[in-house]
C-alpha angles and dihedrals in degrees: 000000000000116000111239120225115236094257092052100053113140129218088259088069091058119163107346104016086194114106112140118255111251141156116284106299093239095049110123092226091052091049090050092050093048093047091053093046091046091052090052091046091052091049091052094042090247096305115132112230088194090061091050093048092047091052094053094041089054090049095045095047093050092046091049091059093048109076091168091057090048091054090047091053091046090053090048091052090051093048091049090049091051091049090052092047092052091046092050091051091050090051091049091049092051093236124135106286119199111207109240095207128054130208120241115265093250095045110101099165094104100039096107114105092239091070089070092066130077134291092018094053090055092050089049092051092046089054093047091049090054089048090049093052095048091047088058093041093056096044117124116290127191109272099015115116108255090228090054091051090051091046092050090052091047095047095047089048089054091050093048092046087058093058098038111138087234089071098062127072095221094054101037112085092199091059092045092050093048091048092053093046095049096033090238097312090124091060092049091051090043091053090053090050090050094052090046092052092044091055091046091051092048095050096034087218119165114240116227117251112267122252111286094026103078115147109241093021109048100005126038086017102141106125117252142104142242107263100175136023137180133161092281107043149356119233115219122201114197124223113252119242097198135061091234128041135186109268096236115071126218120236116197119207108189123188116275087225089076142035110266097235094086079090091049105039121139115351092253095055101031112127088196093056091045093054093044088053089050089062102263128136102232129199126185132199111222108193126212120252097239125222133202089275088068096050092125096060107125137201087255089056089054090050098044103031092032119035098018093044089050091051090050091051094047090048091056092050098043099035123199095013132108120234133242102219119202122191125189124202110318088000087063092050092053091042090056089052092047092047092051091049092047093053091042089056096043096256105146101176095118120091094186143341124230118192119192117194088334127143131209094177120050102188090104100029096147128236094338086076087067087070097047128085134116093274094048094046090049089051092052091046091053091048091051090046087060096042102029090231144031102265129226099256091051091052092048093047092058095054096042091050090061089063099027096148090061105026099039115019102029089047091049091052092050095045104037104030105025092039094227122153120231106260107222124227128181090254096050091047089052091044090056091050091084131176139210131245122226112242100237096044094047092048091050091048095048095046104031100039111016105033102030097027090216099163099064091034092061094245101106113107131198119186090352096305130099117254114233116194089201087073089073105099102159116104114275133209111195126188128196128178124223100229100032112148093183103044107017110210094239088057091049089048090061090083083085089065094055103040133057103192130101109298137178117197123200124191114193132181119253135056137289094295105013092053092054091048093067104134122178109277094031106138124241096016127145138158144184125224132194134176130215119196118222113282093007121149120270121264117202115238098246091047089050091048093052093049097044122094122232113239120196121232137026124338092213094090089052090054092046091049091049091051091049090050089054095046130084130225126330119255141174115290115267116247116266106271091357088273089283118167115269098018092114089061092061119089126261120253132322086035128205104282092068089063094055113120 
């Protein structure tokens, strides 16, 4: 097969143009290979052992040819051992002992007061010294692939987190103290929690939402109704709360990897409700939760039958007005693609584009890159070939592994050894309401966007023509979050490299979800905001950060003010659904798709 140059891609290539070359799909040998690979992928929970072995082989071979590095690591091990020996002697003598190793700022496993007393303080320091040595041992070496060095650090951190003294009842002073206080009741309750979780994992059943967190009643409760529906999404229009609204409506495009109501959680932290109260007509895309029967859904389906169909529906309801489009996470990535295609094809229905924690370049895509290489993607593809989709537990496992010390081990200690129940919050209830990913779409996303970074490289085709982000000329409002592990803010900031139009960039504290949920009145919130005029010169992210001023409070009012500045006159609210025939037969918000399990 002849490789096509980027400017000669055909319509058969479509969005990703990146499916791996294989034998004919129906060939018996290919089916046998895929069945074997899929069985292995299921046994390893979708993790490629080949990728892990290649990482450590790369590390070991480069270390073996570096005698200076070996001596350096030996000296470091000796110094760490001496520090521990001195510390142990000071503890034994009862003198003031200064711990030689410090925990990372985000590591709260050893924050209990009991860890300051012997012998627990020594065990803590022994663990931290081991962590310190392995951190140095897996640092970058000349010749080793940077990604392999990062993977080695990540994997050894995962292994060490597993054997941390905080994880075991006999070496954790907090567990020992609680056991004495309750006469073992905490261990009895913890055992019940363990059996409950074990049964839940075995059956993969979905637990009902706890009292006070019902979707449609307590969460996703902003009044509205579904005004359009197809096989891919429901479109929700929210009921206005003012007699006048800004003429241009807002269309939210959330990621299909999540339920939409992260943007409409509790009434006090609902971005939807806030914007409705600010006098905007708000629409929301609520994606289906796909099953194996929808394995062939593609990225192009999500663009055409999703974003473009939603724009068509909004245009019919709010006639004669352009649309403020807002994309969150992967929804923002696809919205950027759709906006570029629209302007390329002379479609001027967008008034602005807002991207929240959304990337268009994946070269610095954070710790998720540690899970992505050709071997790992092939493993996931084989697993999805067997299942028809990437299932909910597999999605959840990837994100919890990134923060294993908090989301896996610390939770296990609290639940199984301290006997504490998980205290629900609106965000954790939403986070547990996971979705699936259709096989074809997820493969195209992983290969075409994440692995091969085709969009920013000028090799991503839609309808046979390359997508150029520079075609986007409508004003843009882009939001990054300071501690985002999924879409690091410097990666989000790169949209400034690939576009030339007017752009405002906001950097807010918090993570991928918590930073976006930054409603007015939320304590300990701050943000930075900068503006770039159309066709202005590029400013590197760290230079922008140094020059930008920290502003206290929520960034939502800044977004609302920006939208108002880019809107025209106020008008009377449009009728719900534009009074189109059949709208009254559709459900009220939050619709039916959000309840799919």
